[in-house]
C-alpha positions as CSV (number, residue, x, y, z in Angstrom):
1,X,-31.9,-107.2,85.3
2,X,-30.7,-109.6,82.8
3,X,-27.9,-111.5,84.8
4,X,-31.1,-112.1,87.5
5,X,-33.3,-113.5,84.6
6,X,-30.1,-115.8,83.4
7,X,-29.5,-116.8,86.8
8,X,-33.0,-118.1,87.1
9,X,-33.2,-119.8,84.0
10,X,-29.8,-121.4,84.9
11,X,-31.3,-122.6,88.5
12,X,-34.2,-124.2,86.9
13,X,-32.4,-126.2,84.3
14,X,-29.8,-127.3,87.0
15,X,-33.2,-128.7,88.8
16,X,-34.0,-130.5,85.6
17,X,-30.4,-132.0,84.8
18,X,-29.3,-132.6,88.2
19,X,-29.3,-136.5,87.0
20,X,-30.3,-137.9,83.7
21,X,-33.1,-140.1,85.7
22,X,-34.7,-136.8,86.6
23,X,-33.9,-135.2,83.3
24,X,-36.3,-138.1,81.7
25,X,-38.7,-137.6,84.2
26,X,-38.8,-133.8,83.6
27,X,-39.1,-134.4,79.9
28,X,-41.8,-136.9,80.1
29,X,-43.6,-134.8,82.5
30,X,-43.5,-131.7,80.5
31,X,-44.5,-134.0,77.7
32,X,-47.8,-135.3,79.8
33,X,-48.6,-131.7,80.9
34,X,-48.7,-130.6,77.5
35,X,-51.0,-133.3,76.6
36,X,-53.3,-132.9,79.4
37,X,-53.8,-129.2,78.6
38,X,-54.6,-130.0,75.3
39,X,-57.1,-132.8,75.6
40,X,-58.8,-130.2,78.6
41,X,-58.7,-127.4,75.8
42,X,-60.8,-130.0,73.5
43,X,-63.2,-131.0,76.0
44,X,-66.4,-128.6,76.8
45,X,-66.2,-128.7,80.9
46,X,-67.9,-125.7,82.9
47,X,-64.4,-124.9,84.7
48,X,-62.5,-124.9,81.4
49,X,-65.2,-122.9,79.6
50,X,-65.1,-120.5,82.4
51,X,-61.0,-120.2,82.5
52,X,-60.8,-119.8,78.7
53,X,-63.4,-116.8,79.2
54,X,-61.8,-115.3,81.5
55,X,-58.5,-115.5,80.0
56,X,-60.0,-114.1,77.0
57,X,-61.2,-111.1,79.3
58,X,-57.7,-110.6,80.7
59,X,-56.2,-110.2,77.5
60,X,-59.3,-108.1,75.9
61,X,-58.8,-105.5,79.0
62,X,-55.2,-105.4,79.0
63,X,-54.8,-104.5,74.9
64,X,-57.6,-101.8,75.4
65,X,-55.4,-100.2,78.7
66,X,-52.4,-100.5,76.4
67,X,-54.5,-99.0,73.0
68,X,-55.8,-96.1,75.5
69,X,-53.2,-93.5,74.8
70,X,-52.6,-94.8,70.8
71,X,-56.4,-94.1,70.5
72,X,-55.9,-90.6,72.1
73,X,-53.2,-89.3,70.0
74,X,-55.1,-90.8,66.8
75,X,-58.7,-89.5,67.6
76,X,-56.9,-86.2,68.8
77,X,-55.3,-85.7,65.2
78,X,-58.2,-86.4,63.6
79,X,-60.1,-83.7,65.0
80,X,-57.5,-81.3,64.9
81,X,-57.0,-81.8,60.9
82,X,-61.4,-81.7,61.0
83,X,-61.5,-78.0,63.2
84,X,-58.6,-76.4,60.8
85,X,-60.8,-78.0,57.8
86,X,-64.2,-76.4,59.7
87,X,-62.2,-73.4,60.3
88,X,-61.0,-72.6,56.8
89,X,-64.3,-73.4,55.2
90,X,-66.3,-71.1,57.5
91,X,-63.9,-68.2,56.9
92,X,-64.5,-68.8,53.0
93,X,-68.1,-68.9,53.6
94,X,-67.7,-65.6,55.6
95,X,-66.1,-63.7,53.0
96,X,-68.3,-64.9,50.6
97,X,-71.4,-63.6,52.7
98,X,-70.1,-59.9,53.7
99,X,-69.1,-60.0,49.6
100,X,-72.7,-60.8,48.6
101,X,-74.0,-58.9,51.4
102,X,-72.2,-55.5,50.1
103,X,-73.1,-56.1,46.5
104,X,-76.7,-56.9,47.5
105,X,-76.8,-53.4,49.7
106,X,-75.2,-51.5,46.3
107,X,-78.1,-53.4,44.2
108,X,-80.6,-52.1,46.6
109,X,-79.5,-48.4,46.6
110,X,-79.2,-48.3,42.9
111,X,-82.8,-49.2,42.6
112,X,-84.0,-46.6,45.2
113,X,-82.0,-44.2,43.4
114,X,-83.8,-45.4,39.7
115,X,-87.1,-45.2,41.5
116,X,-86.3,-41.3,41.9
117,X,-85.3,-40.4,38.4
118,X,-82.0,-38.9,38.9
119,X,-80.3,-38.2,35.5
120,X,-77.4,-36.0,35.4
121,X,-76.3,-34.7,32.1
122,X,-72.9,-32.9,31.8
123,X,-70.3,-32.2,29.1
124,X,-68.2,-34.2,30.8
125,X,-68.2,-38.1,31.8
126,X,-66.6,-39.3,34.7
127,X,-64.8,-42.7,35.4
128,X,-63.9,-44.3,38.7
129,X,-61.1,-46.9,39.5
130,X,-60.0,-48.4,42.7
131,X,-57.2,-48.6,44.5
132,X,-56.2,-51.0,47.0
133,X,-54.4,-49.3,50.4
134,X,-53.1,-50.8,53.5
135,X,-53.4,-49.0,56.7
136,X,-50.4,-48.5,58.3
137,X,-51.6,-46.2,61.2
138,X,-54.6,-46.1,63.1
139,X,-54.9,-43.7,65.9
140,X,-56.8,-45.0,68.6
141,X,-57.8,-41.8,70.1
142,X,-61.5,-41.7,71.9
143,X,-62.2,-38.4,69.8
144,X,-60.1,-38.5,66.8
145,X,-61.0,-41.2,64.3
146,X,-58.7,-41.4,61.5
147,X,-56.4,-43.7,60.1
148,X,-53.2,-43.6,57.8
149,X,-53.1,-45.5,53.9
150,X,-49.9,-46.1,52.0
151,X,-51.2,-44.3,49.5
152,X,-50.6,-40.7,48.5
153,X,-50.1,-38.0,45.7
154,X,-48.2,-40.3,43.6
155,X,-50.7,-42.7,43.4
156,X,-53.3,-39.7,42.5
157,X,-55.0,-39.5,45.8
158,X,-56.3,-36.0,46.4
159,X,-58.0,-34.3,49.1
160,X,-61.6,-35.5,49.5
161,X,-60.8,-38.8,47.6
162,X,-63.6,-41.3,49.1
163,X,-62.5,-44.3,51.2
164,X,-64.2,-47.8,50.9
165,X,-64.6,-50.8,52.4
166,X,-65.4,-53.1,49.8
167,X,-68.2,-51.0,48.8
168,X,-69.1,-49.3,51.9
169,X,-68.5,-46.0,52.5
170,X,-66.2,-45.1,55.4
171,X,-64.5,-41.5,54.9
172,X,-62.6,-39.3,53.1
173,X,-58.9,-38.0,52.8
174,X,-58.4,-35.0,54.7
175,X,-54.5,-34.5,53.7
176,X,-52.0,-36.1,51.1
177,X,-48.7,-36.8,51.2
178,X,-46.2,-38.2,48.6
179,X,-46.8,-41.7,49.6
180,X,-49.2,-41.8,52.4
181,X,-52.8,-40.2,53.1
182,X,-54.6,-39.4,56.0
183,X,-58.2,-40.6,56.1
184,X,-61.0,-39.0,58.3
185,X,-63.5,-41.8,59.0
186,X,-67.4,-41.2,59.5
187,X,-67.3,-41.9,63.0
188,X,-65.2,-39.1,64.1
189,X,-67.0,-36.2,65.9
190,X,-65.8,-33.8,63.2
191,X,-67.4,-36.0,60.1
192,X,-70.9,-34.9,58.6
193,X,-72.3,-36.4,55.8
194,X,-75.3,-35.6,53.8
195,X,-77.1,-39.0,53.4
196,X,-80.4,-40.4,51.9
197,X,-82.7,-42.7,53.9
198,X,-84.1,-45.2,51.7
199,X,-86.8,-46.1,51.0
200,X,-88.5,-43.2,53.0
201,X,-86.3,-41.2,50.6
202,X,-85.2,-38.6,53.3
203,X,-82.8,-36.4,53.4
204,X,-80.6,-36.0,56.3
205,X,-77.1,-35.5,57.7
206,X,-75.2,-37.9,59.9
207,X,-72.6,-36.8,62.6
208,X,-70.0,-39.5,63.9
209,X,-70.0,-39.9,68.0
210,X,-66.1,-41.2,68.0
211,X,-67.9,-45.1,68.5
212,X,-69.0,-47.4,65.4
213,X,-72.5,-45.5,64.9
214,X,-73.5,-41.9,64.1
215,X,-76.7,-39.9,64.7
216,X,-79.1,-38.6,62.5
217,X,-79.3,-34.9,62.4
218,X,-80.8,-32.0,61.0
219,X,-84.1,-33.8,59.8
220,X,-87.9,-32.2,60.0
221,X,-89.9,-32.5,62.8
222,X,-92.8,-35.3,62.6
223,X,-91.4,-38.1,60.2
224,X,-89.3,-39.4,63.0
225,X,-92.1,-42.3,63.0
226,X,-91.5,-43.0,59.1
227,X,-87.6,-44.5,60.2
228,X,-87.6,-48.5,60.7
229,X,-84.8,-50.5,61.6
230,X,-84.7,-51.6,58.0
231,X,-84.1,-48.5,56.6
232,X,-80.8,-48.0,54.3
233,X,-78.4,-45.1,54.8
234,X,-76.7,-44.1,51.7
235,X,-74.5,-40.8,50.7
236,X,-76.6,-38.1,48.7
237,X,-73.9,-36.5,47.0
238,X,-74.9,-33.2,47.9
239,X,-72.1,-31.0,48.4
240,X,-69.9,-33.3,46.0
241,X,-67.9,-34.1,48.9
242,X,-69.0,-37.6,48.5
243,X,-70.0,-39.8,45.8
244,X,-73.7,-40.2,45.2
245,X,-75.4,-43.8,46.1
246,X,-72.7,-45.5,48.7
247,X,-73.7,-47.6,51.4
248,X,-73.2,-46.6,54.4
249,X,-75.3,-48.4,57.7
250,X,-78.7,-49.0,58.4
251,X,-80.9,-47.0,60.8
252,X,-80.8,-47.8,64.5
253,X,-83.8,-46.8,67.0
254,X,-82.9,-46.3,70.2
255,X,-86.4,-45.8,72.5
256,X,-85.9,-43.8,76.1
257,X,-88.5,-42.8,78.3
258,X,-88.3,-39.4,77.7
259,X,-87.1,-39.3,73.8
260,X,-86.7,-41.3,70.5
261,X,-83.2,-41.4,68.9
262,X,-82.0,-42.4,65.6
263,X,-78.6,-43.8,65.3
264,X,-76.5,-45.4,62.0
265,X,-75.2,-48.8,62.7
266,X,-72.3,-48.7,60.0
267,X,-72.0,-51.9,57.7
268,X,-68.2,-51.9,58.2
269,X,-66.5,-52.5,61.8
270,X,-63.8,-49.2,61.8
271,X,-61.8,-51.6,64.4
272,X,-61.2,-54.4,61.8
273,X,-60.1,-52.5,58.9
274,X,-56.8,-53.9,57.4
275,X,-57.3,-52.7,53.9
276,X,-59.4,-50.0,52.1
277,X,-59.9,-48.8,48.9
278,X,-59.6,-45.2,47.3
279,X,-61.6,-44.1,44.5
280,X,-59.7,-42.3,42.3
281,X,-62.1,-40.4,39.6
282,X,-61.2,-39.1,36.8
283,X,-62.9,-36.6,34.2
284,X,-63.0,-36.6,30.4
285,X,-64.6,-34.1,28.0
286,X,-67.5,-35.6,25.6
287,X,-66.0,-34.8,21.9
288,X,-67.8,-35.6,18.7
289,X,-66.3,-39.2,18.5
290,X,-67.8,-39.9,21.5
291,X,-71.2,-38.9,20.7
292,X,-74.1,-40.9,18.8
293,X,-75.9,-37.6,17.8
294,X,-74.9,-34.6,16.0
295,X,-76.0,-32.0,18.2
296,X,-74.5,-31.8,21.4
297,X,-77.0,-30.0,23.1
298,X,-78.6,-31.0,26.6
299,X,-81.7,-31.3,24.7
300,X,-81.0,-34.2,22.2
301,X,-79.1,-35.7,24.8
302,X,-82.6,-36.1,27.0
303,X,-84.0,-37.3,23.8
304,X,-81.6,-40.0,23.3
305,X,-81.9,-41.6,26.6
306,X,-86.2,-41.0,26.4
307,X,-85.6,-43.3,23.3
308,X,-83.5,-45.5,24.6
309,X,-86.1,-46.0,27.9
310,X,-88.5,-46.2,25.2
311,X,-86.9,-49.1,23.8
312,X,-86.3,-50.6,26.8
313,X,-90.2,-50.5,28.1
314,X,-91.2,-51.9,24.6
315,X,-89.0,-54.7,25.2
316,X,-90.0,-55.1,28.8
317,X,-93.8,-55.1,27.0
318,X,-93.0,-57.9,24.6
319,X,-91.8,-59.9,27.8
320,X,-95.2,-59.1,29.6
321,X,-97.0,-60.3,26.7
322,X,-95.4,-63.6,26.3
323,X,-95.8,-63.9,29.8
324,X,-99.6,-63.3,29.9
325,X,-100.1,-65.6,26.9
326,X,-98.3,-68.5,28.8
327,X,-100.3,-67.3,32.0
328,X,-103.6,-67.6,29.9
329,X,-102.9,-71.0,28.6
330,X,-101.9,-72.1,31.6
331,X,-105.3,-70.9,33.3
332,X,-106.7,-72.5,30.4
333,X,-105.6,-75.9,31.1
334,X,-106.4,-75.2,35.1
335,X,-109.9,-74.7,34.1
336,X,-110.1,-77.7,32.1
337,X,-108.7,-79.5,34.6
338,X,-110.9,-78.4,37.2
339,X,-114.1,-79.0,35.1
340,X,-112.4,-82.8,34.8
341,X,-112.4,-82.9,38.4
342,X,-115.8,-81.3,39.2
343,X,-117.4,-84.0,36.6
344,X,-115.5,-87.1,38.6
345,X,-116.8,-85.1,41.9
346,X,-120.2,-85.4,40.6
347,X,-119.7,-88.9,39.3
348,X,-118.6,-89.9,42.9
349,X,-121.7,-88.1,44.4
350,X,-123.9,-89.9,42.6
351,X,-122.5,-93.4,42.8
352,X,-122.3,-92.7,46.6
353,X,-125.8,-91.8,46.5
354,X,-126.9,-95.1,44.7
355,X,-125.0,-97.0,47.0
356,X,-126.7,-95.5,49.7
357,X,-130.2,-96.0,47.9
358,X,-128.9,-99.9,47.3
359,X,-128.2,-100.0,50.9
360,X,-131.1,-98.8,52.0
361,X,-133.2,-101.5,49.7
362,X,-131.6,-104.4,51.0
363,X,-132.3,-103.5,54.6
364,X,-135.9,-103.0,53.7
365,X,-135.8,-106.2,51.9
366,X,-134.5,-107.9,54.6
367,X,-136.3,-106.4,57.3
368,X,-139.9,-107.3,55.3
369,X,-139.2,-111.0,55.6
370,X,-139.0,-110.8,59.3
371,X,-141.7,-108.1,60.2
372,X,-144.6,-108.3,57.3
373,X,-146.7,-110.0,59.1
374,X,-146.7,-107.4,61.5
375,X,-146.9,-104.2,59.0
376,X,-149.1,-105.8,56.5
377,X,-153.1,-105.0,56.7
378,X,-155.2,-108.5,57.0
379,X,-158.2,-109.9,58.3
380,X,-156.2,-110.5,61.8
381,X,-154.4,-107.3,61.5
382,X,-156.4,-104.2,61.1
383,X,-153.8,-101.9,62.0
384,X,-151.6,-102.8,59.4
385,X,-150.7,-100.7,55.7
386,X,-151.5,-101.7,52.7
387,X,-148.1,-103.3,51.1
388,X,-146.1,-100.7,48.8
389,X,-147.4,-97.5,51.0
390,X,-144.7,-95.3,53.2
391,X,-146.5,-96.3,56.2
392,X,-145.7,-100.0,55.3
393,X,-142.2,-99.4,54.6
394,X,-141.5,-97.0,57.8
395,X,-143.2,-100.0,59.6
396,X,-141.0,-102.6,58.2
397,X,-138.1,-99.8,59.0
398,X,-139.1,-99.7,62.4
399,X,-139.2,-103.5,62.7
400,X,-143.0,-104.0,63.2
401,X,-143.6,-101.0,65.5
402,X,-146.7,-99.6,63.9
403,X,-146.7,-96.6,66.8
404,X,-143.5,-95.1,66.4
């Protein structure tokens, strides 16, 4: 292709360089043509203007078509980058939301238990530590719902150890090896958990149905109507199998044609578990160094608790008194503001009434100049009225119509 282009250039040059006179003529022709084009471009002729517009449009369209692939690649890269950023932010926000929901539900359950005033006093104190465990086997059987974690007896795991997803109770250990343990999930058909349903404070037992839900059983007749979809289900601690106050799920009501069934919709999705927490509980006897009182009897312990509660109540009363004083001061300020507003409203009403009176008086005076001869009683107008009377004023306001 390069050789053909060189041959074309050589042919043009030979056409201009055949003779010396022809060469001079060719150069002069090119010079004149250049000068002619420059002069035409400086002139504002319609044809030249359209020609310029056409050339500019052609160049613009060509550059636009050429830049399409580059712009497509650039925009695609920007969109992919923005999508990756948005997705990472979404994951962070979702994780934070799940954590906050877990903490919020645990807080609600703690409040419910505090309202019930469950104070347990024993001769030992218990402390719980949660260790992180990874799920290494997940049995996907329609009847058996269990998982195997990579923690065992060497990590102080025992049969009956409670397993959590964040703060949500999901099952308990039923088999322990040295390095692994088997966990029976709450959704298993063999799982029965004593629970408390708040805020109704109803005691019941939930049984897994092999899915991500459980059915509420063993409750008294006549209290099904007390349930709502906002009722929270948490472990009651009855039987000392599961720890008291662990959130499990929310009540889910299904109304059939003939009956009403109550299910529990678990907070955790058992099909998406990857890591869980195993709660290791250790018990330590109370010694004299750990006590704040001489006698270790339960009566003194109760008195100590009551003293602490009394102190808390007194502090709360002081806060309430301060708030009441602040509210009283605010109420007094608001009362004074209301009185000021009422005084301003009264003044404005008086001004409005005075304005209406002045307007009516001005109207009377203007009409009096025009219709006084019709309403004033005189020798020639015996039907008129005495000036200054109510009848005279009404006649003036009626524009001289006496009979109206």
